C-alpha positions as a printed Julia matrix, in Angstrom:
164×3 Matrix{Float64}:
 24.1   -45.41  -37.67
 27.53  -45.07  -35.31
 29.07  -47.66  -38.51
 28.5   -44.78  -41.03
 28.74  -41.87  -38.38
 32.14  -44.15  -38.62
 32.8   -44.56  -41.95
 32.36  -40.82  -42.44
 34.78  -40.02  -40.6
 37.07  -43.1   -42.15
 37.07  -41.62  -45.33
 37.49  -38.88  -44.38
 40.3   -39.35  -42.63
 41.64  -40.93  -46.0
 41.0   -37.89  -47.73
 43.04  -35.6   -45.57
 46.29  -37.67  -45.23
 45.03  -38.09  -49.1
 45.13  -33.93  -49.91
 47.91  -33.22  -47.26
 50.41  -35.75  -49.57
 49.3   -34.16  -52.41
 50.37  -31.29  -51.56
 53.65  -32.26  -50.14
 54.19  -33.44  -53.76
 52.98  -30.88  -55.4
 56.05  -28.56  -52.86
 59.15  -30.76  -54.52
 58.05  -30.93  -57.83
 57.43  -27.02  -57.87
 61.3   -26.24  -58.65
 61.64  -29.06  -60.58
 58.27  -28.02  -62.62
 59.96  -24.5   -63.04
 63.22  -26.33  -63.87
 61.47  -27.59  -67.05
 59.66  -24.44  -67.66
 63.03  -22.21  -68.04
 64.41  -25.26  -70.49
 62.09  -24.77  -72.32
 61.87  -21.31  -72.8
 65.62  -22.15  -72.66
 65.24  -23.58  -76.32
 63.08  -21.88  -78.06
 64.87  -19.57  -77.34
 67.86  -20.3   -79.37
 65.48  -22.31  -81.8
 63.71  -18.13  -82.0
 67.78  -17.54  -82.61
 66.1   -15.43  -79.94
 69.87  -14.54  -78.22
 69.81  -12.07  -75.53
 65.95  -13.82  -73.61
 68.56  -17.07  -74.01
 71.04  -15.5   -71.79
 68.63  -14.67  -68.92
 68.56  -18.36  -68.62
 71.95  -19.85  -68.1
 74.38  -19.93  -65.56
 77.37  -17.97  -66.12
 80.86  -19.56  -65.63
 84.52  -19.96  -65.65
 86.8   -22.74  -66.81
 85.17  -25.67  -64.71
 80.92  -24.88  -63.54
 81.01  -24.27  -60.14
 83.44  -21.11  -60.78
 81.36  -18.81  -61.16
 81.81  -15.93  -63.82
 84.44  -13.04  -62.88
 82.42  -11.0   -66.43
 80.08   -8.84  -65.75
 76.63   -9.29  -66.16
 77.54   -6.74  -69.26
 80.91   -8.39  -70.35
 79.31  -11.36  -70.06
 76.16  -11.07  -71.92
 78.78   -9.4   -74.58
 81.01  -12.53  -74.67
 77.14  -15.49  -74.6
 76.12  -12.97  -78.31
 79.5   -13.28  -79.56
 79.84  -16.68  -78.65
 76.15  -17.53  -80.24
 76.56  -15.01  -83.35
 79.84  -17.01  -84.3
 78.49  -20.5   -83.78
 75.47  -19.66  -86.4
 77.18  -17.81  -88.68
 80.07  -20.1   -88.67
 78.86  -22.65  -88.76
 75.26  -22.61  -89.87
 74.1   -23.92  -86.64
 70.17  -23.29  -85.82
 68.34  -25.02  -82.7
 65.6   -27.21  -84.87
 63.43  -28.3   -81.65
 63.44  -29.68  -78.53
 62.05  -31.35  -76.19
 62.51  -31.25  -71.92
 61.54  -33.77  -69.32
 62.43  -34.04  -65.58
 64.36  -37.6   -64.7
 65.35  -38.7   -61.41
 68.67  -40.62  -61.83
 69.98  -41.36  -57.9
 67.36  -39.68  -56.63
 68.21  -36.44  -58.48
 66.67  -34.37  -60.46
 67.68  -33.26  -63.89
 65.99  -31.69  -66.75
 67.02  -33.54  -70.68
 66.34  -32.89  -73.29
 66.37  -34.12  -76.55
 67.25  -31.48  -79.57
 66.79  -30.98  -83.55
 69.9   -28.85  -85.0
 71.62  -28.06  -88.97
 74.66  -27.99  -88.94
 76.26  -26.68  -92.12
 73.08  -27.68  -94.08
 72.92  -31.09  -92.05
 70.45  -32.1   -89.37
 72.09  -33.81  -86.9
 70.2   -35.17  -83.07
 71.42  -35.33  -80.16
 70.37  -35.85  -76.09
 71.04  -32.78  -73.41
 71.2   -33.24  -70.15
 70.4   -29.63  -67.79
 71.39  -29.51  -64.09
 70.45  -26.46  -62.9
 71.8   -24.24  -59.56
 70.03  -22.51  -56.55
 69.84  -19.47  -58.46
 68.19  -21.85  -60.92
 70.25  -20.62  -63.77
 70.55  -24.19  -66.39
 74.27  -24.89  -67.38
 75.2   -28.78  -69.68
 75.87  -31.33  -67.28
 76.04  -33.83  -70.83
 75.62  -33.45  -73.79
 76.37  -35.39  -77.58
 77.1   -31.74  -79.42
 80.51  -30.51  -79.3
 79.06  -27.19  -79.65
 76.5   -27.34  -76.42
 79.43  -25.15  -74.49
 78.52  -22.33  -76.48
 74.92  -22.47  -76.06
 75.8   -22.35  -72.36
 77.4   -20.34  -70.27
 81.31  -21.42  -70.33
 82.51  -17.66  -70.53
 86.36  -18.44  -70.98
 88.21  -21.07  -73.48
 84.94  -21.2   -75.99
 86.75  -20.1   -79.49
 88.5   -23.43  -79.84
 85.42  -25.31  -79.69
 84.07  -23.15  -82.72
 87.04  -24.89  -84.65
 85.63  -28.75  -84.11
């Protein structure tokens, strides 16, 4: 009987330790899951060409990504919408699909996206690597797409990108 009670306590202890582990893992992965959902929503907005919604997910920056934008939110939105509208009209640019996933590189978490777009009637596939800042706003850290900075929150120096 004593062995049965001891075994029951061991099983309970193991169960409690496993539960604590799951809770800790969940706490640390929750921000990454939220970022992945934000990235999904960003791409869904681009696919639907709802650029005002996509704007809500992007980090606004000038020159380099570490320099916050000097523009008011209203002016920044106006610039973003102009970028997206010109890209759509001048390059017949449309995001058709995007699949995102959380990846761990050198103990840092990123969001990777495999994206299919149509540019001037041609289907292209490219790869985006997204990062997030503390305010959970995304920026495209790397992309095979030459027009990627027209899709993110870069607000200065973007018009020459349309000439590619």
